[in-house]
LOLUMDO-467934 format. One line per field, with one value per residue (C-alpha): residue number from 1; residue in one letter; chain; x, y, z. Coordinates in nm, 3 decimals, always signed. Layout:
N
n	c(NUM|...)
res	c(A|...)
chain	c(A|...)
c1	c(X|...)
c2	c(Y|...)
c3	c(Z|...)
# end
This chain:
297
n	c(1|2|3|4|5|6|7|8|9|10|11|12|13|14|15|16|17|18|19|20|21|22|23|24|25|26|27|28|29|30|31|32|33|34|35|36|37|38|39|40|41|42|43|44|45|46|47|48|49|50|51|52|53|54|55|56|57|58|59|60|61|62|63|64|65|66|67|68|69|70|71|72|73|74|75|76|77|78|79|80|81|82|83|84|85|86|87|88|89|90|91|92|93|94|95|96|97|98|99|100|101|102|103|104|105|106|107|108|109|110|111|112|113|114|115|116|117|118|119|120|121|122|123|124|125|126|127|128|129|130|131|132|133|134|135|136|137|138|139|140|141|142|143|144|145|146|147|148|149|150|151|152|153|154|155|156|157|158|159|160|161|162|163|164|165|166|167|168|169|170|171|172|173|174|175|176|177|178|179|180|181|182|183|184|185|186|187|188|189|190|191|192|193|194|195|196|197|198|199|200|201|202|203|204|205|206|207|208|209|210|211|212|213|214|215|216|217|218|219|220|221|222|223|224|225|226|227|228|229|230|231|232|233|234|235|236|237|238|239|240|241|242|243|244|245|246|247|248|249|250|251|252|253|254|255|256|257|258|259|260|261|262|263|264|265|266|267|268|269|270|271|272|273|274|275|276|277|278|279|280|281|282|283|284|285|286|287|288|289|290|291|292|293|294|295|296|297)
res	c(M|L|H|L|Q|E|S|T|P|A|K|V|A|P|K|V|P|K|A|V|L|K|E|V|E|T|S|D|E|D|V|A|P|A|K|K|V|T|P|I|E|P|A|P|A|N|A|A|L|K|R|K|N|G|E|T|A|F|D|K|N|E|P|S|A|K|K|A|D|T|R|R|K|S|E|P|F|R|R|V|T|G|S|I|N|D|I|P|E|N|V|R|D|N|S|Y|Q|N|K|A|D|P|W|G|A|K|A|N|E|D|L|K|R|V|Q|G|K|N|F|R|H|E|K|T|K|K|K|R|G|S|Y|A|G|G|K|I|S|L|E|M|K|A|E|T|V|D|V|S|M|N|E|S|A|V|D|Q|T|G|P|S|T|D|K|D|V|Y|A|E|L|C|G|V|V|N|D|I|A|Q|P|L|A|N|R|K|L|A|K|K|L|Y|K|L|V|K|K|A|A|A|D|K|S|T|I|R|Q|G|V|V|D|I|L|K|A|M|R|K|N|E|K|G|I|M|I|L|A|G|N|V|S|P|I|D|I|Y|S|H|I|P|V|L|C|E|D|N|N|I|P|Y|V|F|T|P|S|R|E|H|L|G|L|A|T|G|H|R|R|P|A|I|V|L|M|V|K|R|S|E|E|Y|G|E|L|Y|D|E|L|H|E|I|V|S|N|L|V|I|E|G|A)
chain	c(A|A|A|A|A|A|A|A|A|A|A|A|A|A|A|A|A|A|A|A|A|A|A|A|A|A|A|A|A|A|A|A|A|A|A|A|A|A|A|A|A|A|A|A|A|A|A|A|A|A|A|A|A|A|A|A|A|A|A|A|A|A|A|A|A|A|A|A|A|A|A|A|A|A|A|A|A|A|A|A|A|A|A|A|A|A|A|A|A|A|A|A|A|A|A|A|A|A|A|A|A|A|A|A|A|A|A|A|A|A|A|A|A|A|A|A|A|A|A|A|A|A|A|A|A|A|A|A|A|A|A|A|A|A|A|A|A|A|A|A|A|A|A|A|A|A|A|A|A|A|A|A|A|A|A|A|A|A|A|A|A|A|A|A|A|A|A|A|A|A|A|A|A|A|A|A|A|A|A|A|A|A|A|A|A|A|A|A|A|A|A|A|A|A|A|A|A|A|A|A|A|A|A|A|A|A|A|A|A|A|A|A|A|A|A|A|A|A|A|A|A|A|A|A|A|A|A|A|A|A|A|A|A|A|A|A|A|A|A|A|A|A|A|A|A|A|A|A|A|A|A|A|A|A|A|A|A|A|A|A|A|A|A|A|A|A|A|A|A|A|A|A|A|A|A|A|A|A|A|A|A|A|A|A|A|A|A|A|A|A|A|A|A|A|A|A|A)
c1	c(+0.000|+0.150|+0.151|+0.143|+0.344|+0.157|+0.335|+0.370|+0.308|+0.619|+0.665|+0.627|+0.865|+0.693|+0.701|+0.946|+0.860|+1.070|+1.172|+1.331|+1.511|+1.660|+1.786|+1.955|+2.117|+2.254|+2.390|+2.588|+2.754|+3.084|+3.059|+3.262|+3.516|+3.422|+3.591|+3.830|+3.696|+3.950|+3.850|+3.789|+3.982|+3.758|+3.750|+3.889|+3.655|+3.664|+3.587|+3.222|+3.323|+3.570|+3.313|+3.077|+3.342|+3.429|+3.757|+3.866|+3.811|+4.175|+4.434|+4.779|+4.943|+4.783|+5.040|+4.793|+4.419|+4.390|+4.464|+4.600|+4.355|+4.474|+4.264|+4.413|+4.281|+4.170|+3.982|+3.601|+3.420|+3.271|+3.046|+3.101|+3.440|+3.470|+3.610|+3.457|+3.560|+3.308|+3.016|+2.850|+2.969|+2.620|+2.556|+2.913|+2.874|+2.527|+2.616|+2.423|+2.737|+2.760|+2.390|+2.361|+2.073|+1.968|+1.754|+2.048|+2.278|+2.033|+1.988|+2.366|+2.404|+2.151|+2.255|+2.633|+2.691|+2.455|+2.625|+2.528|+2.176|+2.042|+2.088|+1.778|+1.573|+1.681|+1.624|+1.267|+1.203|+1.314|+1.084|+0.784|+0.860|+0.728|+0.877|+1.118|+1.317|+1.169|+0.856|+0.619|+0.472|+0.101|+0.113|-0.073|+0.137|-0.133|-0.269|-0.630|-0.755|-1.095|-1.258|-1.457|-1.132|-0.958|-0.847|-1.161|-1.367|-1.146|-0.956|-1.267|-1.481|-1.811|-1.956|-1.932|-2.227|-2.036|-2.185|-1.878|-1.767|-2.115|-2.158|-1.822|-1.916|-2.250|-2.065|-1.889|-2.181|-2.263|-2.550|-2.801|-2.774|-3.138|-3.305|-3.006|-3.052|-2.985|-2.752|-3.026|-3.177|-2.834|-2.760|-3.077|-3.003|-2.653|-2.806|-3.053|-2.776|-2.564|-2.849|-2.936|-2.571|-2.578|-2.812|-2.688|-3.037|-3.183|-2.940|-2.845|-2.520|-2.377|-2.539|-2.547|-2.703|-2.956|-3.070|-3.114|-3.328|-3.545|-3.604|-3.723|-3.961|-3.793|-3.884|-3.691|-3.529|-3.270|-2.970|-2.723|-2.391|-2.367|-1.995|-1.980|-1.808|-1.881|-2.250|-2.323|-2.237|-2.566|-2.765|-3.034|-3.107|-3.333|-3.542|-3.590|-3.684|-3.960|-4.090|-4.096|-4.232|-3.918|-3.826|-3.466|-3.239|-2.879|-2.611|-2.303|-2.020|-1.968|-1.693|-1.930|-2.194|-1.938|-1.834|-2.199|-2.205|-1.905|-1.618|-1.377|-1.475|-1.684|-2.046|-2.222|-2.573|-2.757|-3.111|-3.230|-3.526|-3.763|-3.698|-3.869|-3.550|-3.562|-3.921|-4.006|-3.699|-3.754|-4.121|-4.028|-3.755|-3.966|-4.232|-3.978|-3.790|-4.115|-4.220|-3.892|-3.918|-3.657|-3.539|-3.600|-3.848)
c2	c(+0.000|+0.333|+0.618|+0.961|+1.222|+1.539|+1.840|+2.142|+2.480|+2.693|+3.002|+3.328|+3.607|+3.932|+4.219|+4.492|+4.849|+4.996|+5.293|+5.061|+4.868|+5.191|+5.294|+4.954|+4.975|+5.324|+5.231|+4.941|+5.154|+5.315|+5.690|+5.876|+6.121|+6.490|+6.683|+6.952|+7.296|+7.556|+7.906|+8.165|+8.480|+8.787|+9.017|+9.366|+9.654|+9.782|+9.440|+9.524|+9.848|+9.664|+9.405|+9.686|+9.847|+9.514|+9.461|+9.156|+9.147|+9.070|+9.264|+9.106|+9.434|+9.604|+9.621|+9.565|+9.501|+9.714|+10.080|+10.270|+10.504|+10.859|+10.994|+11.025|+10.784|+11.066|+11.256|+11.194|+11.091|+11.378|+11.330|+11.689|+11.844|+12.216|+12.494|+12.788|+13.012|+12.832|+12.945|+13.278|+13.561|+13.663|+13.320|+13.231|+13.350|+13.293|+13.352|+13.594|+13.809|+13.877|+13.955|+14.162|+13.947|+14.051|+13.739|+13.511|+13.705|+13.671|+13.298|+13.251|+13.437|+13.209|+12.876|+12.901|+12.779|+12.478|+12.150|+11.789|+11.657|+11.968|+12.170|+12.025|+12.085|+12.448|+12.503|+12.370|+12.603|+12.897|+12.794|+12.778|+13.118|+13.449|+13.594|+13.878|+13.899|+14.216|+14.383|+14.168|+14.352|+14.307|+14.498|+14.341|+14.323|+14.189|+14.428|+14.311|+14.333|+14.227|+14.553|+14.374|+14.290|+14.628|+14.841|+15.056|+14.748|+14.613|+14.895|+15.071|+15.010|+14.991|+14.927|+15.205|+15.323|+15.587|+15.641|+15.559|+15.267|+15.115|+15.144|+14.973|+14.688|+14.636|+14.578|+14.261|+14.069|+13.716|+13.611|+13.515|+13.841|+13.941|+14.144|+14.369|+14.646|+15.003|+15.230|+15.382|+15.042|+14.892|+15.169|+15.083|+14.710|+14.762|+14.969|+14.690|+14.428|+14.642|+14.668|+14.299|+14.194|+14.334|+14.049|+13.707|+13.555|+13.787|+13.716|+13.399|+13.390|+13.129|+12.869|+12.595|+12.820|+12.951|+12.601|+12.506|+12.815|+12.731|+12.379|+12.535|+12.755|+13.079|+13.393|+13.708|+13.910|+13.721|+13.931|+13.771|+13.892|+13.929|+13.869|+13.505|+13.252|+12.973|+13.037|+12.672|+12.756|+12.937|+12.919|+12.707|+12.973|+13.198|+12.893|+12.794|+13.152|+13.152|+12.816|+12.938|+13.287|+13.466|+13.795|+13.809|+14.070|+14.086|+14.340|+14.375|+14.292|+14.008|+14.215|+14.504|+14.263|+14.120|+14.467|+14.545|+14.262|+14.413|+14.189|+14.175|+13.823|+13.828|+13.714|+13.556|+13.525|+13.664|+13.635|+13.909|+13.830|+14.086|+14.246|+14.518|+14.726|+14.790|+14.689|+14.995|+14.966|+14.592|+14.635|+14.906|+14.698|+14.380|+14.554|+14.705|+14.377|+14.182|+14.412|+14.398|+14.269|+14.044|+14.192|+13.971|+13.747)
c3	c(+0.000|-0.099|+0.147|-0.014|+0.175|+0.227|+0.072|+0.297|+0.132|+0.064|+0.278|+0.088|+0.184|+0.287|+0.038|+0.123|+0.019|-0.259|-0.047|+0.211|-0.061|-0.201|+0.141|+0.185|-0.158|-0.101|+0.243|+0.094|-0.175|-0.104|-0.051|-0.311|-0.173|-0.200|-0.478|-0.376|-0.466|-0.551|-0.434|-0.702|-0.663|-0.631|-0.926|-0.881|-0.804|-1.161|-1.318|-1.383|-1.550|-1.771|-1.874|-1.966|-2.187|-2.355|-2.175|-1.975|-1.604|-1.535|-1.725|-1.710|-1.805|-1.505|-1.228|-0.945|-0.918|-0.608|-0.631|-0.339|-0.160|-0.208|+0.081|+0.424|+0.684|+0.915|+0.643|+0.646|+0.332|+0.134|-0.163|-0.273|-0.218|-0.183|+0.028|+0.209|-0.080|-0.304|-0.082|-0.172|+0.048|+0.167|+0.325|+0.420|+0.778|+0.922|+1.286|+1.502|+1.550|+1.178|+1.138|+1.460|+1.583|+1.937|+1.978|+1.893|+2.124|+2.414|+2.349|+2.340|+2.666|+2.837|+2.683|+2.642|+2.998|+2.962|+2.883|+2.820|+2.833|+3.007|+2.689|+2.522|+2.838|+2.863|+2.491|+2.519|+2.813|+2.603|+2.318|+2.550|+2.697|+2.571|+2.254|+2.326|+2.007|+1.869|+1.744|+1.538|+1.240|+1.170|+0.844|+0.552|+0.237|+0.006|-0.253|-0.221|+0.137|+0.267|+0.371|+0.638|+0.822|+0.792|+1.085|+1.081|+1.165|+1.445|+1.613|+1.737|+2.042|+1.856|+1.509|+1.255|+1.047|+0.855|+0.512|+0.303|+0.520|+0.531|+0.154|+0.101|+0.339|+0.165|-0.162|-0.037|+0.114|-0.005|-0.230|+0.042|+0.240|+0.186|+0.328|+0.397|+0.652|+0.544|+0.741|+0.959|+1.046|+1.117|+1.366|+1.559|+1.541|+1.686|+1.964|+2.042|+2.045|+2.278|+2.530|+2.505|+2.555|+2.909|+3.004|+2.892|+2.905|+2.640|+2.357|+2.171|+1.972|+1.735|+1.512|+1.777|+2.041|+1.789|+1.692|+2.058|+2.115|+1.813|+1.942|+2.268|+2.064|+2.170|+1.975|+1.892|+1.616|+1.413|+1.300|+1.058|+0.913|+0.537|+0.481|+0.596|+0.372|+0.301|+0.321|+0.405|+0.766|+0.822|+0.499|+0.674|+0.937|+0.718|+0.616|+0.980|+1.065|+0.805|+0.929|+1.291|+1.209|+1.334|+1.160|+1.033|+0.878|+0.752|+0.846|+0.621|+0.865|+1.112|+1.280|+1.348|+1.476|+1.719|+1.834|+1.907|+2.162|+2.342|+2.227|+1.932|+1.829|+1.508|+1.528|+1.230|+1.378|+1.682|+1.817|+2.049|+2.275|+2.419|+2.756|+2.956|+2.964|+2.589|+2.513|+2.301|+2.082|+2.041|+1.938|+1.687|+1.523|+1.530|+1.322|+1.080|+1.023|+0.981|+0.696|+0.508|+0.152|-0.007|-0.337|-0.637|-0.450)
# end
């Protein structure tokens, strides 16, 4: 009887990734020795210029690639060389001694003894102090001068209603200055403003204060300046006056309107409320201003 021997299955080797096989192969190979690199000599400073002109970078006929520096070692680098004789004579000496500057002489007297870090501190103190270097000129050198800002409008204690001055001021008002008060009416309006300014509660000044008074439904006579620019600052005030039944009138100068209140600061709009101290004058002007007619309307 034949006995058949059972065949055992052959063992299969596990698959090795290709990346691992490459690492094993490279590790077995002999590492080639590194090649010796010879350093390249640096080109001279004028090599780029020679290449630009078509010449070789290294010229064998040239005795040396490096040229000796003709400057002294202690001499600082100067991009522009020159002497004091090349400077114009009028700006050659800008010291305060040459120009007879009293302000510079006084500053030198105060600061010449200050040394080190305290110099900046003392200099800042002098800057913050009052100016004492001389008289400051307020003279206007422009040919065209705003007549509303001339000396006749500012150097006086009250507004002027002189015939020639008032006619000149009326010629420079803006386009919305309607109705514009005549000279006689302006004189009465300035008188009313002067009396109302004695009591702070009977006068409103400025656009913000005027709008607050209108929201509180306060009534009075609205007086506006005619030489205000740009007109967008107060162009909405006449429309609000018509909506709230408040009479309004323009005077030609904001400087004169400010002088009427007792100060030199210009005023662009005022509202005077009624008071018993000037009741008759207020009632008279309220009726006159209410009956004014806008030209071209």
